[in-house]
VODREN-343979 format. One line per 10 residues: their letters; for each residue x, y, z of C-alpha. Coordinates in pm, 1 decimal. Example, Ala and Ser with C-alpha at 12.3 -4.5 7.8 and 13.67 -1.06 7.14 Angstrom:
BEGIN
as = 1230.0:-450.0:780.0 ~ 1367.0:-106.0:714.0
# end
This chain:
BEGIN
mpsledelfp = -1239.6:-5811.5:5809.7 ~ -1057.6:-5895.1:5484.6 ~ -728.8:-5672.4:5388.6 ~ -745.7:-5502.9:5122.2 ~ -501.4:-5756.9:4962.2 ~ -765.5:-6002.7:4973.5 ~ -970.5:-5808.7:4874.4 ~ -777.8:-5769.1:4591.3 ~ -595.7:-6064.8:4516.2 ~ -898.5:-6314.7:4648.5
stpgkfkvdr = -637.9:-6641.2:4802.2 ~ -906.1:-6905.4:4700.8 ~ -736.9:-7147.5:4437.8 ~ -847.0:-7154.6:4097.0 ~ -1073.1:-6878.0:4111.9 ~ -787.5:-6602.3:4092.6 ~ -750.0:-6625.7:3747.6 ~ -1105.3:-6631.5:3654.9 ~ -1236.0:-6372.3:3870.7 ~ -859.3:-6113.2:3761.2
ahnmnrqfhr = -938.8:-6257.5:3420.2 ~ -1316.7:-6142.8:3455.3 ~ -1255.9:-5841.0:3624.0 ~ -998.5:-5715.9:3361.4 ~ -1217.7:-5774.2:3068.6 ~ -1519.6:-5579.2:3252.1 ~ -1289.5:-5318.6:3294.1 ~ -1168.3:-5331.4:2980.2 ~ -1522.4:-5260.9:2865.9 ~ -1567.3:-5045.7:3099.2
cfaststmfl = -1245.4:-4828.0:2962.0 ~ -1351.8:-4880.6:2606.7 ~ -1654.0:-4757.2:2657.3 ~ -1543.2:-4460.4:2836.9 ~ -1321.6:-4421.2:2609.2 ~ -1581.6:-4438.3:2284.3 ~ -1770.0:-4173.1:2474.3 ~ -1457.8:-3943.2:2498.0 ~ -1418.0:-3983.9:2139.5 ~ -1793.0:-3931.7:2086.4
walflialta = -1764.9:-3584.2:2241.2 ~ -1451.1:-3481.2:2123.3 ~ -1595.8:-3525.6:1758.7 ~ -1889.1:-3311.2:1911.8 ~ -1701.2:-3040.6:2045.6 ~ -1474.9:-2998.7:1695.9 ~ -1823.5:-3018.1:1518.5 ~ -1944.2:-2752.1:1710.5 ~ -1613.8:-2531.8:1762.3 ~ -1623.2:-2553.2:1312.9
sylsfqsfvd = -1970.6:-2454.0:1329.9 ~ -1868.1:-2156.5:1533.7 ~ -1611.5:-2090.1:1316.8 ~ -1770.4:-2105.6:1039.8 ~ -2116.9:-1890.3:1131.2 ~ -1832.8:-1646.5:1295.4 ~ -1640.3:-1626.9:958.5 ~ -1994.0:-1598.9:780.3 ~ -2103.8:-1263.3:1034.9 ~ -1780.1:-1100.3:965.7
sgsryfsasw = -1756.0:-1145.9:570.6 ~ -2115.1:-981.6:666.1 ~ -2004.4:-717.7:804.6 ~ -1753.0:-643.0:600.0 ~ -1968.9:-622.4:296.1 ~ -2255.4:-432.5:467.2 ~ -1914.1:-162.0:608.9 ~ -1727.2:-154.2:340.9 ~ -1703.7:170.8:155.3 ~ -1814.2:75.2:-158.9
ggiqwekqvr = -2027.3:-199.0:-297.9 ~ -2406.2:-235.2:-305.4 ~ -2729.2:-131.5:-478.8 ~ -2707.6:231.2:-309.3 ~ -2331.5:247.3:-347.2 ~ -2381.4:172.9:-730.7 ~ -2644.7:413.0:-763.0 ~ -2436.4:732.8:-666.2 ~ -2120.6:604.6:-929.7 ~ -2387.1:638.4:-1164.8
nsaqihrsgg = -2513.1:999.1:-1034.8 ~ -2147.6:1097.5:-1024.7 ~ -2040.0:967.1:-1341.2 ~ -2411.8:1162.2:-1507.1 ~ -2309.3:1393.3:-1809.3 ~ -2506.4:1676.3:-1859.3 ~ -2342.5:1802.8:-2176.8 ~ -2345.4:1780.7:-2588.4 ~ -2018.9:1610.9:-2618.5 ~ -1951.5:1560.4:-2289.6
msvlvtgaag = -1715.3:1282.5:-2115.5 ~ -1707.8:1066.8:-1819.7 ~ -1422.2:1101.5:-1622.6 ~ -1232.5:853.0:-1339.7 ~ -1052.9:1138.5:-1158.0 ~ -801.2:936.8:-931.7 ~ -694.1:1103.7:-656.5 ~ -925.3:1316.0:-645.4 ~ -941.8:1454.5:-327.9 ~ -595.7:1584.1:-342.9
fvgthvslal = -516.1:1906.1:-485.0 ~ -447.9:1891.6:-833.9 ~ -730.2:1672.5:-842.5 ~ -994.1:1852.4:-611.5 ~ -960.4:2146.6:-880.5 ~ -948.0:1976.4:-1227.3 ~ -1301.3:1793.3:-1084.9 ~ -1470.1:2081.2:-960.4 ~ -1344.1:2233.5:-1323.7 ~ -1513.5:1915.5:-1526.6
kkrgdgvvgl = -1880.7:1908.7:-1317.3 ~ -1875.3:2262.3:-1406.9 ~ -1888.4:2258.7:-1729.4 ~ -2099.8:1971.8:-1727.6 ~ -1899.3:1617.3:-1749.4 ~ -1911.9:1325.0:-1548.2 ~ -1668.0:1249.5:-1254.5 ~ -1626.8:964.7:-1011.9 ~ -1359.8:1030.7:-782.7 ~ -1105.7:786.6:-613.9
dnfnnyydps = -871.0:837.7:-350.2 ~ -696.3:629.6:-49.6 ~ -656.3:954.6:196.8 ~ -304.2:858.5:285.6 ~ -133.7:1013.2:593.7 ~ 177.5:1187.1:432.8 ~ -41.6:1522.3:503.6 ~ -279.8:1623.8:716.0 ~ -565.5:1388.6:635.7 ~ -839.8:1635.6:735.1
lkkarkslln = -705.0:1841.0:466.0 ~ -811.9:1612.7:168.0 ~ -1156.1:1538.5:410.6 ~ -1249.8:1863.8:347.8 ~ -1171.9:1861.0:3.9 ~ -1386.0:1570.3:-34.6 ~ -1666.6:1771.2:128.7 ~ -1608.5:2030.1:-131.4 ~ -1631.1:1837.7:-429.4 ~ -1993.9:1665.3:-230.2
shgilvvegd = -2176.3:1972.3:-239.8 ~ -2059.1:1993.9:-572.5 ~ -2250.9:1661.7:-642.8 ~ -1912.9:1479.3:-725.5 ~ -1893.9:1111.5:-528.0 ~ -1485.0:1062.7:-400.5 ~ -1506.9:676.5:-357.9 ~ -1241.4:598.6:-40.6 ~ -1008.8:296.2:-196.6 ~ -666.8:249.0:-288.9
lndakllakl = -541.2:225.3:-672.6 ~ -429.7:-129.0:-597.7 ~ -718.3:-224.1:-517.0 ~ -826.5:-420.2:-905.0 ~ -1157.5:-564.7:-736.2 ~ -1243.0:-207.3:-670.9 ~ -1132.6:-99.0:-1012.2 ~ -1327.0:-312.5:-1184.7 ~ -1633.1:-302.3:-1040.5 ~ -1596.5:81.7:-1122.5
fdvvafthvm = -1582.3:14.5:-1451.6 ~ -1864.3:-229.9:-1424.1 ~ -2081.7:21.7:-1338.2 ~ -1983.9:314.4:-1517.1 ~ -1818.2:294.1:-1913.8 ~ -1585.6:555.6:-1855.8 ~ -1475.9:816.9:-2122.0 ~ -1182.1:913.8:-1994.0 ~ -938.5:857.3:-1712.5 ~ -753.0:1156.2:-1511.3
hlaaqagvry = -503.5:1003.5:-1329.3 ~ -371.5:1200.8:-1071.1 ~ -325.6:958.6:-763.0 ~ 54.3:941.7:-685.1 ~ 341.6:971.5:-381.0 ~ 373.2:1277.2:-399.8 ~ 714.1:1514.1:-282.6 ~ 1104.8:1434.1:-326.2 ~ 1290.9:1436.1:11.9 ~ 966.3:1198.0:179.8
amenpnsyvh = 1165.1:926.1:-88.1 ~ 1415.6:918.1:181.4 ~ 1223.8:785.1:473.0 ~ 940.9:594.2:263.7 ~ 1087.8:484.4:-58.5 ~ 830.5:181.8:-65.0 ~ 565.4:398.5:-68.4 ~ 680.0:557.9:-404.9 ~ 702.5:232.7:-586.0 ~ 364.9:78.8:-464.5
sniaglvtll = 194.3:380.4:-548.1 ~ 383.3:579.0:-887.5 ~ 448.0:214.3:-974.2 ~ 254.9:-97.7:-937.0 ~ -74.2:151.3:-841.4 ~ 4.8:290.3:-1218.3 ~ 41.6:-45.1:-1375.0 ~ -298.4:-221.2:-1172.0 ~ -510.1:126.6:-1320.1 ~ -366.3:34.0:-1726.6
eicksanpqp = -449.5:-326.1:-1647.6 ~ -802.1:-261.4:-1556.2 ~ -818.7:51.7:-1890.7 ~ -662.9:-220.8:-2126.7 ~ -902.3:-478.9:-2012.8 ~ -1228.5:-240.7:-2084.6 ~ -1461.2:-256.2:-2357.7 ~ -1438.9:46.4:-2416.0 ~ -1109.4:136.5:-2384.5 ~ -1076.1:492.2:-2189.8
avvwassssv = -816.5:781.9:-2326.1 ~ -582.2:824.2:-2034.0 ~ -439.0:1157.8:-1933.7 ~ -195.1:1111.2:-1628.6 ~ 59.0:1324.0:-1458.4 ~ 408.9:1278.4:-1469.3 ~ 665.6:1566.7:-1289.2 ~ 925.4:1835.1:-1405.5 ~ 1147.0:1656.5:-1177.9 ~ 1159.7:1365.0:-1415.8
yglnekvpfs = 1436.2:1664.0:-1595.6 ~ 1669.9:1557.2:-1308.8 ~ 2041.9:1660.1:-1369.0 ~ 1972.7:1846.0:-1735.3 ~ 2123.7:2175.5:-1734.9 ~ 1966.2:2302.6:-2041.4 ~ 1669.1:2564.4:-2011.0 ~ 1391.9:2602.2:-2070.2 ~ 1328.9:2228.4:-1992.1 ~ 1187.5:2059.2:-2340.2
eadrtdqpas = 975.9:1749.0:-2434.8 ~ 1256.2:1650.7:-2652.3 ~ 1563.7:1671.5:-2352.9 ~ 1697.1:1381.0:-2223.7 ~ 1549.7:1263.7:-1905.6 ~ 1765.5:935.0:-1820.0 ~ 1930.1:1147.6:-1541.8 ~ 1730.5:1145.1:-1252.4 ~ 1786.6:1331.5:-909.8 ~ 1547.6:1149.7:-657.9
lyaatkkage = 1357.5:830.8:-684.0 ~ 1035.6:1026.4:-695.0 ~ 1220.8:1139.7:-1042.6 ~ 1236.2:809.8:-1154.6 ~ 955.6:636.8:-1054.5 ~ 748.9:916.0:-1274.2 ~ 1022.6:832.3:-1555.7 ~ 932.5:472.8:-1523.4 ~ 562.9:566.1:-1533.4 ~ 628.3:748.7:-1885.0
eithtynhiy = 837.4:428.5:-2015.5 ~ 504.8:197.7:-1850.9 ~ 252.0:416.1:-2027.3 ~ 440.3:435.7:-2361.5 ~ 434.9:-13.4:-2331.1 ~ 58.6:2.8:-2273.6 ~ -36.3:221.5:-2565.9 ~ 200.6:26.1:-2808.3 ~ 86.3:-280.2:-2641.7 ~ -248.0:-243.5:-2600.5
glsitglrff = -385.3:86.2:-2748.5 ~ -460.6:275.5:-2478.7 ~ -436.4:683.7:-2571.4 ~ -205.6:807.3:-2304.6 ~ -160.1:1155.7:-2231.5 ~ 155.8:1237.5:-1933.9 ~ 181.7:1576.7:-1813.6 ~ 482.1:1725.0:-1626.2 ~ 381.7:1972.1:-1414.1 ~ 600.4:2262.6:-1297.6
tvygpwgrpd = 563.5:2350.2:-872.2 ~ 224.8:2399.2:-881.4 ~ 48.3:2628.0:-593.9 ~ -239.4:2775.7:-518.3 ~ -562.3:2783.3:-270.7 ~ -672.5:2399.4:-98.4 ~ -258.0:2296.5:-163.8 ~ -37.6:2076.8:-70.5 ~ 104.6:2188.1:303.7 ~ 430.0:1988.6:255.1
mayfsftrni = 510.9:2247.0:-36.5 ~ 785.7:2555.3:-8.5 ~ 505.8:2852.8:-40.4 ~ 281.6:2670.8:199.1 ~ 516.8:2545.2:463.1 ~ 661.7:2937.5:453.4 ~ 313.6:3082.0:475.2 ~ 264.7:2886.9:823.6 ~ 582.8:2959.0:1007.2 ~ 562.4:3293.5:892.7
lqgkpitiyr = 272.9:3320.7:1024.7 ~ 318.7:3167.9:1335.2 ~ 666.3:3348.4:1361.7 ~ 876.9:3036.4:1296.8 ~ 1167.0:3074.5:1090.5 ~ 1168.2:2929.1:760.3 ~ 1466.9:2744.0:599.0 ~ 1554.6:2861.8:224.1 ~ 1792.7:2637.1:20.1 ~ 2065.0:2748.6:-212.0
gknrvdlard = 2220.9:2547.9:-449.9 ~ 2604.5:2538.6:-566.5 ~ 2806.8:2875.9:-496.3 ~ 2539.6:3028.8:-314.4 ~ 2317.3:3081.1:-607.0 ~ 1936.5:3105.7:-498.3 ~ 1680.2:2829.0:-626.3 ~ 1459.2:2864.7:-912.0 ~ 1131.2:2711.3:-968.3 ~ 874.1:2792.5:-1245.3
ftyiddivkg = 575.6:2877.2:-1030.2 ~ 229.0:2748.1:-1191.7 ~ -105.4:2827.5:-1078.1 ~ -344.6:2603.5:-995.9 ~ -583.7:2732.7:-1278.5 ~ -310.1:2749.4:-1550.0 ~ -288.3:2372.8:-1457.6 ~ -624.3:2266.1:-1497.8 ~ -614.8:2461.3:-1794.6 ~ -422.5:2236.0:-1944.0
clgsldtsgk = -565.0:1911.7:-1834.8 ~ -899.8:1990.3:-1938.5 ~ -698.9:2072.9:-2301.5 ~ -499.4:1759.4:-2272.9 ~ -837.1:1503.9:-2220.3 ~ -1009.4:1729.2:-2476.1 ~ -758.6:1674.7:-2724.9 ~ -671.9:1301.7:-2614.0 ~ -804.5:1128.5:-2884.5 ~ -953.0:773.4:-2867.2
stgsggkkkg = -800.5:437.0:-2776.4 ~ -797.6:209.0:-3023.9 ~ -791.6:-133.3:-2842.6 ~ -1095.3:-367.8:-2736.3 ~ -1094.3:-600.5:-2445.4 ~ -686.2:-604.7:-2424.7 ~ -628.1:-630.7:-2775.9 ~ -509.5:-353.4:-2991.9 ~ -666.9:-297.3:-3296.9 ~ -439.6:27.7:-3440.3
napyrifnlg = -214.3:319.3:-3341.9 ~ -316.9:521.2:-3071.5 ~ -249.6:889.4:-2915.6 ~ 58.8:888.2:-2694.5 ~ 209.7:1238.9:-2581.6 ~ 382.0:1469.3:-2335.9 ~ 363.4:1787.6:-2260.1 ~ 527.9:2016.8:-2021.8 ~ 274.9:2249.1:-1849.8 ~ 463.1:2517.6:-1694.6
ntspvkvpel = 437.6:2928.7:-1661.0 ~ 736.6:2953.7:-1833.6 ~ 857.3:3251.6:-1562.7 ~ 1055.3:3071.3:-1278.3 ~ 1152.9:3276.5:-980.9 ~ 1351.2:3288.2:-705.6 ~ 1291.3:3125.5:-376.1 ~ 1339.5:3411.3:-205.3 ~ 1200.8:3666.0:-396.5 ~ 890.8:3391.6:-317.9
vnilerhlkv = 979.6:3504.1:9.3 ~ 913.8:3875.6:-33.4 ~ 563.9:3853.3:-233.3 ~ 467.2:3644.6:112.3 ~ 603.7:3871.2:274.5 ~ 428.1:4186.0:112.1 ~ 57.2:3959.2:117.4 ~ 115.8:3862.0:505.3 ~ 228.0:4164.7:639.6 ~ 476.7:4000.7:848.3
kakrnivdmp = 839.1:3955.8:828.0 ~ 989.2:3659.1:797.7 ~ 1313.4:3478.8:1002.9 ~ 1497.8:3337.4:710.1 ~ 1778.4:3080.1:786.3 ~ 1914.6:3050.2:465.1 ~ 2138.5:2714.3:463.0 ~ 2302.4:2517.4:175.0 ~ 2099.2:2218.9:-46.6 ~ 2131.5:1911.0:70.3
gngdvpftha = 2149.6:1616.0:-129.0 ~ 1779.1:1465.1:-110.5 ~ 1726.2:1534.0:-472.3 ~ 1636.9:1867.6:-538.2 ~ 1721.7:2013.7:-840.8 ~ 1817.3:2389.1:-832.0 ~ 1577.7:2534.9:-1068.6 ~ 1302.5:2419.0:-1330.7 ~ 1221.9:2580.6:-1643.2 ~ 929.8:2507.1:-1874.1
nislaqrefg = 942.1:2493.6:-2263.6 ~ 534.4:2526.2:-2352.4 ~ 520.2:2517.5:-2683.4 ~ 454.1:2185.9:-2767.0 ~ 156.2:2211.1:-2539.1 ~ 21.4:2547.8:-2676.3 ~ 66.3:2411.7:-3048.4 ~ -154.1:2104.9:-2953.9 ~ -403.7:2207.4:-2778.2 ~ -390.4:2600.0:-2722.4
ykpstdlqtg = -237.4:2605.6:-2352.8 ~ -151.1:2933.4:-2235.6 ~ -85.2:3091.0:-1876.7 ~ -205.0:3347.3:-1726.7 ~ -107.1:3376.7:-1381.5 ~ 188.2:3542.4:-1216.3 ~ 352.7:3435.1:-903.8 ~ 202.7:3823.7:-754.8 ~ -116.1:3742.3:-798.2 ~ -139.9:3386.8:-791.5
lkkfvrwyls = -1.1:3423.0:-417.5 ~ -220.8:3669.3:-327.5 ~ -539.5:3434.7:-400.7 ~ -383.3:3170.2:-244.6 ~ -281.8:3371.8:113.3 ~ -616.2:3494.9:103.8 ~ -795.1:3131.6:107.2 ~ -497.9:3022.4:380.8 ~ -633.3:3319.2:599.7 ~ -1011.8:3267.2:544.9
yygynnrkgl = -905.6:2813.4:610.8 ~ -755.4:2863.9:907.7 ~ -920.4:3117.8:1040.1 ~ -628.0:3401.2:1041.0 ~ -852.4:3653.0:921.7 ~ -1010.6:3845.6:1229.5 ~ -640.7:3802.4:1383.4 ~ -372.2:4075.9:1393.3 ~ -607.5:4258.6:1122.3 ~ -451.3:3994.9:819.0
q = -700.4:4082.1:535.6
# end
């Protein structure tokens, strides 16, 4: 029986070389054939994988398209219906930040008088988004569409202007709050500066260009000690990043007015309050804590001086917003090219009657019939200012702005809404 060695290496002279070469050649062909087959299989698998990924990408793209919060024939129809004007000489207005406090009230007022309104809001979680969703439902019930999207989404903004030739933009979207800027400064740059530029880029390229009215802030007066604050006063000493972004917004809007002929009106709001307000505002959080039996923190300034604010009721702010829209004048550019000078204006919108914060608490106690647990502390270096006081003579002269709601009356309306919204009406005898 031949050994394993004999099988592998035959002993017959002269045959070894021939057979070994033949065997090696045959094995080489087998190996080559095997390698070629494996290579073909590998190519097939790669092609199959690529096809699958391409198909998956197509499916994902289609899924994103069909599940997107905007786009499509039905969506465009909703936008047009919401923007439809129902009064002679009316306007079609894109309201950014429409699910916000001021945005909701302005949108409702515009719709009520017959103007077309389309809202835009990103529903961020700076405060409880459920309140914004509730405002959105309120707007929907009045035939106002609120598109969910970010101000920095240039494609969305361009699409909105492609669907509707807006005559005006009421730009109220912003990252609000003075103290939050110390926690998340980037959100202020993203919304208040980058978002503003994105919007203005779309507006200046639109044909026709819309007139733009936007919300600046009384915070731009910063460390100014001259009272009451006038539009002619210096605003180059911001006390917070929020104030700095609003001041930057005023400079940016001036540039777009100068270069592209956009009609621009900036509104410096003074401490707006009222129903559907922002939970981060003092009057709102005071009300919540008083009802829950929790202490409230009241800040005081240097030398134990009480802080004072020019509290302005929401209805008065709405009057100022609509008056600004109605007198905004037309933009003069076309397709991004300026053809003439366009209006550039800045107005204070306040109540002209500053009230000390402890007095605000006194009024809330009377309306709520509950005594507050007060914790009085010195104001930290968080960007807050000791007082605000608006000079509104310019707005009065330009479009008849005249606030009519004092703090006592305005807080009574707010408390009534708060108790109803949060279900307190049938508790503890509160009304």
